[in-house]
KENUMAR-496342 format. One record per atom (N, C-alpha, C): residue number from 1; z, y, x; chain; residue in three letters. Coordinates in Angstrom, 1 decimal. Layout:
! residues N
<NUM <Z Y X> "A" "ALA">,
...
! end
This chain:
! residues 106
<1 <0.0 -1.2 0.8> "A" "UNK">,
<1 <0.0 0.0 0.0> "A" "UNK">,
<1 <0.0 1.2 0.9> "A" "UNK">,
<2 <-0.9 2.2 0.6> "A" "UNK">,
<2 <-0.9 3.4 1.4> "A" "UNK">,
<2 <0.4 4.2 1.4> "A" "UNK">,
<3 <0.7 4.8 2.5> "A" "UNK">,
<3 <2.0 5.5 2.7> "A" "UNK">,
<3 <2.3 6.5 1.6> "A" "UNK">,
<4 <1.3 7.4 1.3> "A" "UNK">,
<4 <1.6 8.4 0.3> "A" "UNK">,
<4 <1.9 7.9 -1.1> "A" "UNK">,
<5 <1.3 6.8 -1.4> "A" "UNK">,
<5 <1.6 6.2 -2.8> "A" "UNK">,
<5 <2.9 5.5 -2.7> "A" "UNK">,
<6 <3.3 4.9 -1.6> "A" "UNK">,
<6 <4.6 4.3 -1.6> "A" "UNK">,
<6 <5.7 5.3 -1.7> "A" "UNK">,
<7 <5.5 6.5 -1.1> "A" "UNK">,
<7 <6.5 7.6 -1.2> "A" "UNK">,
<7 <6.6 8.1 -2.6> "A" "UNK">,
<8 <5.5 8.2 -3.3> "A" "UNK">,
<8 <5.5 8.7 -4.7> "A" "UNK">,
<8 <5.7 7.7 -5.7> "A" "UNK">,
<9 <5.9 6.4 -5.4> "A" "UNK">,
<9 <6.1 5.3 -6.3> "A" "UNK">,
<9 <7.3 5.5 -7.2> "A" "UNK">,
<10 <8.4 6.1 -6.7> "A" "UNK">,
<10 <9.6 6.3 -7.5> "A" "UNK">,
<10 <9.3 7.3 -8.7> "A" "UNK">,
<11 <8.5 8.3 -8.4> "A" "UNK">,
<11 <8.2 9.3 -9.4> "A" "UNK">,
<11 <7.2 8.7 -10.4> "A" "UNK">,
<12 <6.2 7.9 -9.9> "A" "UNK">,
<12 <5.2 7.3 -10.8> "A" "UNK">,
<12 <5.9 6.3 -11.7> "A" "UNK">,
<13 <6.8 5.5 -11.2> "A" "UNK">,
<13 <7.5 4.5 -12.1> "A" "UNK">,
<13 <8.4 5.2 -13.1> "A" "UNK">,
<14 <9.0 6.3 -12.8> "A" "UNK">,
<14 <9.9 6.9 -13.7> "A" "UNK">,
<14 <9.2 8.0 -14.6> "A" "UNK">,
<15 <7.9 8.2 -14.4> "A" "UNK">,
<15 <7.2 9.2 -15.2> "A" "UNK">,
<15 <7.4 9.1 -16.7> "A" "UNK">,
<16 <7.3 7.9 -17.3> "A" "UNK">,
<16 <7.6 7.8 -18.7> "A" "UNK">,
<16 <9.0 8.3 -19.1> "A" "UNK">,
<17 <10.0 8.0 -18.3> "A" "UNK">,
<17 <11.3 8.4 -18.6> "A" "UNK">,
<17 <11.4 10.0 -18.4> "A" "UNK">,
<18 <10.8 10.5 -17.4> "A" "UNK">,
<18 <10.8 12.0 -17.2> "A" "UNK">,
<18 <10.1 12.6 -18.4> "A" "UNK">,
<19 <9.0 12.1 -18.9> "A" "UNK">,
<19 <8.3 12.7 -20.0> "A" "UNK">,
<19 <9.1 12.6 -21.3> "A" "UNK">,
<20 <9.8 11.5 -21.5> "A" "UNK">,
<20 <10.7 11.4 -22.7> "A" "UNK">,
<20 <11.8 12.4 -22.7> "A" "UNK">,
<21 <12.5 12.5 -21.6> "A" "UNK">,
<21 <13.7 13.4 -21.4> "A" "UNK">,
<21 <13.2 14.8 -21.5> "A" "UNK">,
<22 <12.0 15.1 -20.8> "A" "UNK">,
<22 <11.5 16.5 -20.9> "A" "UNK">,
<22 <11.0 16.9 -22.3> "A" "UNK">,
<23 <10.5 15.9 -23.0> "A" "UNK">,
<23 <10.1 16.2 -24.4> "A" "UNK">,
<23 <11.3 16.5 -25.3> "A" "UNK">,
<24 <12.4 15.8 -25.1> "A" "UNK">,
<24 <13.6 16.0 -25.8> "A" "UNK">,
<24 <14.2 17.4 -25.5> "A" "UNK">,
<25 <14.1 17.8 -24.2> "A" "UNK">,
<25 <14.6 19.1 -23.8> "A" "UNK">,
<25 <13.7 20.2 -24.5> "A" "UNK">,
<26 <12.4 19.9 -24.5> "A" "UNK">,
<26 <11.5 20.9 -25.1> "A" "UNK">,
<26 <11.7 21.1 -26.6> "A" "UNK">,
<27 <12.0 20.0 -27.3> "A" "UNK">,
<27 <12.0 20.0 -28.8> "A" "UNK">,
<27 <13.3 20.4 -29.4> "A" "UNK">,
<28 <14.5 20.2 -28.7> "A" "UNK">,
<28 <15.8 20.5 -29.3> "A" "UNK">,
<28 <16.5 21.6 -28.5> "A" "UNK">,
<29 <17.1 22.6 -29.2> "A" "UNK">,
<29 <17.2 22.8 -30.7> "A" "UNK">,
<29 <15.9 23.3 -31.2> "A" "UNK">,
<30 <15.6 23.1 -32.4> "A" "UNK">,
<30 <14.3 23.4 -33.0> "A" "UNK">,
<30 <14.1 24.9 -33.2> "A" "UNK">,
<31 <15.2 25.7 -33.4> "A" "UNK">,
<31 <15.0 27.1 -33.7> "A" "UNK">,
<31 <16.1 27.8 -32.9> "A" "UNK">,
<32 <15.9 29.0 -32.5> "A" "UNK">,
<32 <14.7 29.8 -32.6> "A" "UNK">,
<32 <13.7 29.4 -31.5> "A" "UNK">,
<33 <12.4 29.5 -31.9> "A" "UNK">,
<33 <11.4 29.1 -30.9> "A" "UNK">,
<33 <10.4 30.3 -30.9> "A" "UNK">,
<34 <10.6 31.1 -29.9> "A" "UNK">,
<34 <9.6 32.2 -29.7> "A" "UNK">,
<34 <9.0 32.1 -28.4> "A" "UNK">,
<35 <8.1 33.0 -28.0> "A" "UNK">,
<35 <7.4 32.9 -26.8> "A" "UNK">,
<35 <8.3 33.0 -25.5> "A" "UNK">,
<36 <9.3 33.7 -25.6> "A" "UNK">,
<36 <10.2 33.9 -24.5> "A" "UNK">,
<36 <10.9 32.5 -24.2> "A" "UNK">,
<37 <11.3 31.9 -25.3> "A" "UNK">,
<37 <12.0 30.6 -25.1> "A" "UNK">,
<37 <11.0 29.5 -24.6> "A" "UNK">,
<38 <9.8 29.5 -25.1> "A" "UNK">,
<38 <8.8 28.6 -24.6> "A" "UNK">,
<38 <8.6 28.8 -23.1> "A" "UNK">,
<39 <8.5 30.0 -22.7> "A" "UNK">,
<39 <8.2 30.3 -21.3> "A" "UNK">,
<39 <9.4 29.9 -20.4> "A" "UNK">,
<40 <10.6 30.1 -20.9> "A" "UNK">,
<40 <11.8 29.7 -20.1> "A" "UNK">,
<40 <11.9 28.2 -20.1> "A" "UNK">,
<41 <11.6 27.5 -21.2> "A" "UNK">,
<41 <11.7 26.0 -21.2> "A" "UNK">,
<41 <10.6 25.5 -20.2> "A" "UNK">,
<42 <9.5 26.1 -20.2> "A" "UNK">,
<42 <8.4 25.6 -19.3> "A" "UNK">,
<42 <8.8 25.8 -17.9> "A" "UNK">,
<43 <9.4 26.9 -17.6> "A" "UNK">,
<43 <9.9 27.2 -16.2> "A" "UNK">,
<43 <10.9 26.2 -15.8> "A" "UNK">,
<44 <11.9 25.8 -16.7> "A" "UNK">,
<44 <12.9 24.9 -16.4> "A" "UNK">,
<44 <12.3 23.5 -16.1> "A" "UNK">,
<45 <11.3 23.1 -17.0> "A" "UNK">,
<45 <10.7 21.8 -16.8> "A" "UNK">,
<45 <9.9 21.7 -15.5> "A" "UNK">,
<46 <9.2 22.8 -15.2> "A" "UNK">,
<46 <8.5 22.8 -13.9> "A" "UNK">,
<46 <9.4 22.8 -12.7> "A" "UNK">,
<47 <10.5 23.5 -12.8> "A" "UNK">,
<47 <11.5 23.4 -11.7> "A" "UNK">,
<47 <12.1 22.0 -11.6> "A" "UNK">,
<48 <12.3 21.4 -12.7> "A" "UNK">,
<48 <12.9 20.0 -12.7> "A" "UNK">,
<48 <11.9 19.1 -12.0> "A" "UNK">,
<49 <10.6 19.2 -12.3> "A" "UNK">,
<49 <9.6 18.3 -11.7> "A" "UNK">,
<49 <9.6 18.6 -10.2> "A" "UNK">,
<50 <9.5 19.8 -9.8> "A" "UNK">,
<50 <9.5 20.2 -8.4> "A" "UNK">,
<50 <10.7 19.7 -7.6> "A" "UNK">,
<51 <11.9 19.9 -8.2> "A" "UNK">,
<51 <13.1 19.4 -7.6> "A" "UNK">,
<51 <13.2 17.9 -7.5> "A" "UNK">,
<52 <12.7 17.3 -8.5> "A" "UNK">,
<52 <12.7 15.8 -8.6> "A" "UNK">,
<52 <11.8 15.2 -7.5> "A" "UNK">,
<53 <10.6 15.8 -7.4> "A" "UNK">,
<53 <9.6 15.3 -6.4> "A" "UNK">,
<53 <10.2 15.5 -5.0> "A" "UNK">,
<54 <10.8 16.7 -4.8> "A" "UNK">,
<54 <11.3 17.0 -3.4> "A" "UNK">,
<54 <12.5 16.1 -3.1> "A" "UNK">,
<55 <13.4 15.9 -4.0> "A" "UNK">,
<55 <14.5 15.0 -3.8> "A" "UNK">,
<55 <14.0 13.5 -3.5> "A" "UNK">,
<56 <13.0 13.1 -4.3> "A" "UNK">,
<56 <12.5 11.8 -4.1> "A" "UNK">,
<56 <11.9 11.6 -2.7> "A" "UNK">,
<57 <11.1 12.5 -2.3> "A" "UNK">,
<57 <10.5 12.4 -0.9> "A" "UNK">,
<57 <11.5 12.5 0.2> "A" "UNK">,
<58 <12.5 13.4 0.0> "A" "UNK">,
<58 <13.6 13.5 1.0> "A" "UNK">,
<58 <14.3 12.1 1.0> "A" "UNK">,
<59 <14.7 11.6 -0.1> "A" "UNK">,
<59 <15.4 10.3 -0.2> "A" "UNK">,
<59 <14.6 9.2 0.5> "A" "UNK">,
<60 <13.4 9.1 0.2> "A" "UNK">,
<60 <12.5 8.1 0.8> "A" "UNK">,
<60 <12.5 8.2 2.3> "A" "UNK">,
<61 <12.3 9.4 2.8> "A" "UNK">,
<61 <12.2 9.6 4.2> "A" "UNK">,
<61 <13.6 9.4 5.0> "A" "UNK">,
<62 <14.7 9.8 4.3> "A" "UNK">,
<62 <16.0 9.7 5.0> "A" "UNK">,
<62 <16.7 8.4 4.8> "A" "UNK">,
<63 <16.2 7.5 4.0> "A" "UNK">,
<63 <16.9 6.2 3.8> "A" "UNK">,
<63 <16.8 5.5 5.1> "A" "UNK">,
<64 <17.9 4.9 5.5> "A" "UNK">,
<64 <18.0 4.2 6.8> "A" "UNK">,
<64 <17.2 2.9 6.8> "A" "UNK">,
<65 <16.9 2.3 5.7> "A" "UNK">,
<65 <16.1 1.1 5.7> "A" "UNK">,
<65 <17.0 -0.1 6.0> "A" "UNK">,
<66 <18.3 0.0 5.9> "A" "UNK">,
<66 <19.2 -1.2 6.1> "A" "UNK">,
<66 <18.9 -2.3 5.1> "A" "UNK">,
<67 <18.6 -1.9 3.9> "A" "UNK">,
<67 <18.3 -2.9 2.8> "A" "UNK">,
<67 <16.8 -3.2 2.7> "A" "UNK">,
<68 <16.0 -2.7 3.7> "A" "UNK">,
<68 <14.6 -3.0 3.6> "A" "UNK">,
<68 <13.9 -1.9 2.9> "A" "UNK">,
<69 <12.6 -2.1 2.6> "A" "UNK">,
<69 <11.8 -1.1 1.9> "A" "UNK">,
<69 <12.2 -0.9 0.5> "A" "UNK">,
<70 <12.9 -1.9 -0.2> "A" "UNK">,
<70 <13.3 -1.7 -1.5> "A" "UNK">,
<70 <14.4 -0.6 -1.6> "A" "UNK">,
<71 <15.3 -0.6 -0.6> "A" "UNK">,
<71 <16.4 0.4 -0.6> "A" "UNK">,
<71 <15.8 1.8 -0.6> "A" "UNK">,
<72 <14.7 2.0 0.1> "A" "UNK">,
<72 <14.1 3.3 0.2> "A" "UNK">,
<72 <13.7 3.7 -1.2> "A" "UNK">,
<73 <13.0 2.8 -2.0> "A" "UNK">,
<73 <12.6 3.1 -3.3> "A" "UNK">,
<73 <13.8 3.4 -4.3> "A" "UNK">,
<74 <14.8 2.6 -4.1> "A" "UNK">,
<74 <16.0 2.7 -5.0> "A" "UNK">,
<74 <16.6 4.1 -4.8> "A" "UNK">,
<75 <16.8 4.5 -3.5> "A" "UNK">,
<75 <17.4 5.8 -3.2> "A" "UNK">,
<75 <16.5 6.9 -3.7> "A" "UNK">,
<76 <15.3 6.8 -3.5> "A" "UNK">,
<76 <14.3 7.8 -3.9> "A" "UNK">,
<76 <14.4 8.0 -5.4> "A" "UNK">,
<77 <14.4 6.9 -6.1> "A" "UNK">,
<77 <14.4 6.9 -7.6> "A" "UNK">,
<77 <15.7 7.5 -8.1> "A" "UNK">,
<78 <16.9 7.1 -7.5> "A" "UNK">,
<78 <18.1 7.7 -8.0> "A" "UNK">,
<78 <18.2 9.2 -7.7> "A" "UNK">,
<79 <17.7 9.6 -6.6> "A" "UNK">,
<79 <17.8 11.1 -6.3> "A" "UNK">,
<79 <16.8 11.9 -7.2> "A" "UNK">,
<80 <15.6 11.3 -7.4> "A" "UNK">,
<80 <14.6 12.0 -8.3> "A" "UNK">,
<80 <15.2 12.1 -9.7> "A" "UNK">,
<81 <15.7 11.0 -10.3> "A" "UNK">,
<81 <16.2 11.1 -11.6> "A" "UNK">,
<81 <17.4 12.0 -11.7> "A" "UNK">,
<82 <18.3 11.9 -10.7> "A" "UNK">,
<82 <19.5 12.7 -10.7> "A" "UNK">,
<82 <19.2 14.2 -10.7> "A" "UNK">,
<83 <18.2 14.6 -9.8> "A" "UNK">,
<83 <17.8 16.0 -9.7> "A" "UNK">,
<83 <17.1 16.5 -11.0> "A" "UNK">,
<84 <16.3 15.6 -11.6> "A" "UNK">,
<84 <15.6 16.0 -12.8> "A" "UNK">,
<84 <16.7 16.3 -13.9> "A" "UNK">,
<85 <17.6 15.4 -14.1> "A" "UNK">,
<85 <18.7 15.5 -15.1> "A" "UNK">,
<85 <19.6 16.7 -14.8> "A" "UNK">,
<86 <19.9 16.9 -13.5> "A" "UNK">,
<86 <20.7 18.1 -13.2> "A" "UNK">,
<86 <20.1 19.4 -13.5> "A" "UNK">,
<87 <18.8 19.5 -13.2> "A" "UNK">,
<87 <18.1 20.8 -13.5> "A" "UNK">,
<87 <18.0 21.0 -15.0> "A" "UNK">,
<88 <17.7 19.9 -15.7> "A" "UNK">,
<88 <17.6 20.1 -17.2> "A" "UNK">,
<88 <19.0 20.4 -17.8> "A" "UNK">,
<89 <20.0 19.8 -17.2> "A" "UNK">,
<89 <21.4 20.1 -17.7> "A" "UNK">,
<89 <21.8 21.5 -17.5> "A" "UNK">,
<90 <21.5 22.0 -16.4> "A" "UNK">,
<90 <21.8 23.5 -16.1> "A" "UNK">,
<90 <20.9 24.3 -17.0> "A" "UNK">,
<91 <19.7 23.9 -17.2> "A" "UNK">,
<91 <18.8 24.7 -18.1> "A" "UNK">,
<91 <19.2 24.7 -19.5> "A" "UNK">,
<92 <19.7 23.5 -20.0> "A" "UNK">,
<92 <20.2 23.4 -21.3> "A" "UNK">,
<92 <21.5 24.2 -21.6> "A" "UNK">,
<93 <22.4 24.2 -20.6> "A" "UNK">,
<93 <23.6 25.1 -20.7> "A" "UNK">,
<93 <23.2 26.6 -20.7> "A" "UNK">,
<94 <22.3 26.9 -19.8> "A" "UNK">,
<94 <21.9 28.3 -19.7> "A" "UNK">,
<94 <21.2 28.8 -21.0> "A" "UNK">,
<95 <20.3 27.9 -21.6> "A" "UNK">,
<95 <19.6 28.2 -22.8> "A" "UNK">,
<95 <20.6 28.3 -24.0> "A" "UNK">,
<96 <21.6 27.5 -24.0> "A" "UNK">,
<96 <22.7 27.5 -25.0> "A" "UNK">,
<96 <23.4 28.9 -25.0> "A" "UNK">,
<97 <23.8 29.3 -23.8> "A" "UNK">,
<97 <24.5 30.6 -23.7> "A" "UNK">,
<97 <23.6 31.7 -24.1> "A" "UNK">,
<98 <22.3 31.6 -23.7> "A" "UNK">,
<98 <21.3 32.7 -23.9> "A" "UNK">,
<98 <21.0 32.8 -25.4> "A" "UNK">,
<99 <20.9 31.6 -26.1> "A" "UNK">,
<99 <20.6 31.6 -27.5> "A" "UNK">,
<99 <21.8 32.1 -28.3> "A" "UNK">,
<100 <23.0 31.7 -27.9> "A" "UNK">,
<100 <24.2 32.2 -28.6> "A" "UNK">,
<100 <24.4 33.7 -28.4> "A" "UNK">,
<101 <24.1 34.2 -27.2> "A" "UNK">,
<101 <24.2 35.7 -27.0> "A" "UNK">,
<101 <23.1 36.4 -27.8> "A" "UNK">,
<102 <21.9 35.9 -27.9> "A" "UNK">,
<102 <20.9 36.5 -28.7> "A" "UNK">,
<102 <21.3 36.6 -30.2> "A" "UNK">,
<103 <21.9 35.5 -30.7> "A" "UNK">,
<103 <22.3 35.4 -32.1> "A" "UNK">,
<103 <23.4 36.4 -32.4> "A" "UNK">,
<104 <24.3 36.6 -31.4> "A" "UNK">,
<104 <25.4 37.5 -31.6> "A" "UNK">,
<104 <25.0 39.0 -31.6> "A" "UNK">,
<105 <24.0 39.2 -30.8> "A" "UNK">,
<105 <23.4 40.6 -30.6> "A" "UNK">,
<105 <22.6 41.0 -31.9> "A" "UNK">,
<106 <21.7 40.0 -32.3> "A" "UNK">,
<106 <20.8 40.3 -33.4> "A" "UNK">,
<106 <21.3 39.9 -34.6> "A" "UNK">,
! end
């Protein structure tokens, strides 16, 4: 298997899970949904993907290989998924505070 595909394998294998969690982040809460919120949600999702890919590549390259090539994939997958969820979690909390503040002002 070519080296660049092996490094990105963790992201490719978890892509359906990333899409599902990202769709849930995008869809809930349903209201209010204006252009500013769509733009902010899109920015958080893009940041989550970038952070996830960066963490995955770093994890794959920094794994010691004690457990063989499989350990590199496991570490890369754990870091990618963890970073994805962490960015979405911070984004969800920020969005919650932002929406609550908008509701109290308006």
